[in-house]
N, C-alpha and C positions, 0 to 999 in steps of 0.2 A: 180163454178156457174152451174146451172141446165142444161142449154142447151149447145150444142157444137156450138161455133161461129167461130172458126178458123179451117180451113182445112189445115193440114200439107202436105207439098209436100214430100211424101215418095218415093224416087226413087228405082226402082227395082235393078238397077246395083250399087252395093256397094262394097267397098274394103272388103276382107275377114276378116279383123280385126274388122269391125264394127258389133257390137252385137245388135240384135233387141229383145226386150222383150215386151210382151203385156199381158193384162188381163182386168178384170172387177172390178170396185169398185165405191162406191159413186153414184150408179145409172147410171154409164156411163162406158166408156172404158179408159184404159190408154196405152200409148206407150212410150217406152224408147229406145233410141239408144245411144251407146257409144263405144268408141275405147278403147280396153284394151289388151295389149300385152300378159297378162296372160289368156285371154279369160274366165274371171270369170263370173258366172251367179249369179246375185244378186236377183233373183226372190223370194227366201224365205224371205230375209230381207225386200224387197219391200212389199210383201204381208202382212207380220206381221205388218209393219209400218202403212199401210193403214187400216188394221183392228183396230189397236189401235186408230188411228185418228177417225175412225167411232165410236168406243166405247166412245170417248170423245165428239165429235162435231155433230154427226148425229141427226137431229130432227126426223128422221124416225125410230129410235130405242128407244123404251120406256125405256130401261135400260141405255142409254147413259148419260154421265154427264150433258149435256145440257138439256136433257129431265127431268132428276131428278131435276135440278135447276128450270126449268119452272113450275114444280108442287109444288115447295117448296118456302121458303122465302130466303134461303141461301144455299151455297154449299162450301165445302172444296175441293180444287182440288186434284185429285188422279193421273192423267196422266199429262205429261208436255206440253200439247197442248192447253189447255183452256186459260191460262193466256196470251201467246203471241198473240193469235188471239183477245182476248178482249182488250189488250193494243193497238194493231194496229187499231182496230175498233174505240176505243176512240180517237185516233190520227186523223183518217180520219173524224170522226163525227165533231170534233172541227174545223178542217181545212175547211170543206165544209159547215159549218153552219147548220149541221143536215141533209144535203141532203143524206148522208149515215147514216143510223140508224138501228142497228141490233135489236132494240126493236120493229121493224115493224112486228114481228111475229104474233100478233093477226090478222093483215090484210092479211098477206101472207097465213096464215092458212085458213082464210075465202075464199081467192081466190082459193086455192086448193080444198076446199070443193065445192065451186060453180062450178068449172070446172068438178069435178067428178060427181056432181048431176045435172048439166046443169041448175043451178039457178042463178039469179042475185045477186051475193055476195055483190056488192057495195051498196046495200040497207042497209047493216049493218055497212058501213064504219064510218059514223058519230058517232055511239055509241061506236065503238072500238077505236077511236082516243084517248080517255081518258087514254088508257093503253100504248100508244106509247110515248117514250121520254127517251133518254139515261141518262138524269139527274136523273132518278129513280134508276140508277145502281151505286153501290159502289163496288170497288174491290181492291185487292192488290195481291201480289205474291202467297198468300196462299189460297185465296178464293174470292167469290163474293156474294153479297146480294142485295136484292131489297128493295126499300123504299115504294113501293106501291103494294098491292096485285093485281094480274092480269097481271102484267108486265112479259114479256117473251122474250127470245132471239132466233134469227134465224141467223145463220152464213152462210146460203147458198150463200150469195153474196160475200163471202170472203174465205170460207173454202177450195175450190178446189185450189185456188191460193196458199194458205198456204201449202196444201198438196204437191203441185209441189215443193215448196221451201224445204220442209222437205226431199223429195226424192233426190233433187239436193244436199243437204247437206250430205246425205248418200253417194252419189257418190264421193263428194269432200273428205270425210274422208277416202275413199278407194283409193285415188290417181288418180281418173279419171279426166282428164283435158279437154276432148272433149266429149260433150254429149248433148242430147236433151231429156227433160222430158216433157211429155204432158199428162194431165188428162182432159178429156171432153173439149178439145180445149184450155185449159189454158197451156201456154208453157213457158219453161225456157231453154235457150241455153247457152252453154259455149264452148269456143274454136271454132274449125272448124269441118266440116264434109268432110272427105277425102280431106282436104287441102283447101276447099272453105267455104264460109259462109253458115250457116244454113238458110233456107228460110221457111217462112210461107205464107199462102194465106189468103186473106180477102174475105169472102163471099159477094155476092150481096144479101142483105136481101130480095129482092123481088123475086129472083131466086137463092135459096141457093145452087143449083147444079152448079152455075157459080161463077167465081171469078172476083172481081173488080180490085184486085191488088195482087202482091206478094211482100214481104218485106224481104230484107236480114238482118239477125240478128247475132250479135256477143256479147256474154256476156250480154245478155238482156232477159227480160221476156215480154210476150205479152198475154193479155186477151181481150175478147170481151163480151160486154153486148148488149142485144137487145130483144125486145118482139116478133120478127118475128118467132121464133121457139116454143114459149110457150105462147099461147093465146087461147081464145075461144070467140064465139059470142053467145049472149043470148038476145032475144027480140030486135034485131037490134043494140045492143051495143057490140062493140069489147073490150075485156079487156085483157091486158097483165099481165105477172107475176111480172113485176117490179112496185112496188107501191110507190107513193110519200108519205113519212112518215109524211108530214105536212097536206096534203089535204085528204089522205086516198084513193085516186083514182089512177088508172093506169097512167103512164107517157104519155105525148102527142104522137100522132102517127107520127108527122113530123120527129122526130129524130128516125131513123130506127136502127142504131147500132153505138156503140162506141168501138173502139179498142185502148187500152192504152199500151204503151211500157215503161217499167220501169226497174230498176235494179233488183227488186225482184217481184215475181208473186203475193204475197199477197197485195202489194201496188197497182199494176195494177188492181187487181181484185176488190178491194174496190172502187177505183176511177172510174172504168168503170160504176159501178152501180150509183155512185153519179152523174156522168155526164149525164146519162140517165135522172135522175131527174131534173138536172139543165137545160137541153135543149141546143140547139145549141149556142145561144148568151150567156147564163150563163156560159157555158163551155169555150167559147172563152175569156170571161172576166176573169174568174178564172185563165186561163193559162197565161194571161199577167203578173201575179205576181208569178206564180209557175214555178220553173225550175226543171230540172232533169227527166222529163217525156215527151214523145211525144204522140200525139193523132191523130187518123184518124176517122173522123165523116162521116157517111153516112146519108143523110136526104132528105126530099122532099121539093122542092121549092113551091111557091104559085100556080104554074100550075100543080103540081103533078109530076114533073120531078125529077129523082134521081140526087143528087149532092153530091160531096165530099169536105171535107176540111181537111187539115192536117197541123200540126205544121212544122216549118221550118226545124227542125232536121230530119224529114223523107225524105225531098227532096234529091234525089240522092240515097236513099235506096229503093225507091218504083219503081217497074216495073208494068206498067199498064196491066190490063186484058181487059175486055170489056170497051169501051169508055163511059164515063159519063161526065157531066158538073162538073167543079171544082168551089167550092164556093170561094168567095173573102171576 
């Protein structure tokens, strides 16, 4: 996801065996920590993997596979990354009733142009909605095609989570059993850090330099979505980068951020976007039927106060930062 929503708690005092790697990719930074008795440095493999994922999924590269597809009517997959992301996107699209829809690309492209040129992009929303709809996409393990000209894909709402999972799999294949992988705030942890649980912090969306809470994690992923780091104001209207695929407009301001905890990062990454679209009550209703993930919502009440709500599975794992009211 474009913005960094989770601040990792990276302690300066670490055991000698804990290796720290970092770099830049996908328009953001990445950090990896792991314990390895052999003290191996996986930077070359990590860099090559991230470059390949960009070559496949980056909408900011004109020569990427996704960009080639967006300009054409069909595409045969060349790299092994397009199909898994498209398959997961289809799964989340179906489960959320279209709240997550990667064909939102015409709208997100208009948003980015509007932000760059300081113009009210939303005036184009109604005319662009005709090109949004995952039902216009057909795919299998070999390729993808579109049923309507003008339809295009944007995996920004899920690609970083997937990239985290791919790097975690790289460490798994090399026998690493204690690690943390983070790209742009999307996190996956396995095992322990120096004998204790890994911890991540959840930002206060109104004061991103402060934390609302820290959460202990073990063999889990966490991602956050919110408009508070990527938005702009034009003619008195504030527009955020998360677009409702059915209305064509930015998601409501009352839900400030959504943090999702799941087994893998791609699942968490897709659902955090969907929950921003669903809103507070829609997300709560969805989670009554959905098991296997935990969610931490930060939202504004009717009086403008910051409130939080979390699933039962997070209680006991969360340590408070600054005090806020808890939703019921």
